[in-house]
C-alpha positions, 0 to 999 in steps of 0.5 A: 861681207859689207861694212857694218857700223854701230855708233856709241858715245863715250865721254863725248867721243863718238866711237864708230865700231866698224866690221867687214870690208871697206871697199869700192862701193857700199863700204866707202859710202857707209863710212862717208855717210856716218861721218857726214851724219855725225858732223851734221849733228855737231859731233866733231870727236870721231874715233873709228874702231877698225878692229873688226875690219878684215879687208880694205882696198885703195878706195877704202883707204881713200875714204879714210883720208877723205873722212879725216880731211872732212872732219879736220876742215870742220874743226874736229878730230878723227882718230883710228883705233884697233887696226888689224895687221892688214890695215896697219901694214897698208897704212905703213906702206902708203905712208899714211900711218903718220897722218892718222892718230892711231891708238891701240886701246879705247881708253887712251884713245878717248883720253887723247881727245881732251 
């Protein structure tokens, strides 16, 4: 299953609900395009909800880092929400858990942008 995304807004924060796989190829492109699209519209508060992401490969991790860097360089903020155990462990192993601001519930994640 490829990556599917839906975007919604809560208190000025763009929440991107992701489901499926973030892998080399289409999954990475979908993520890159949605972040670029939001930044293009001047939306700089982005929350990636990864609760339904069942698989992420090294390319997907690279895409998360790239998205984070792109948003930060444009003066925005990108946070992660609802990591699955697999994704959480992967971020721990790669030491990227300390780079991302990771939240477990949507309400506190949205508040963290203020």
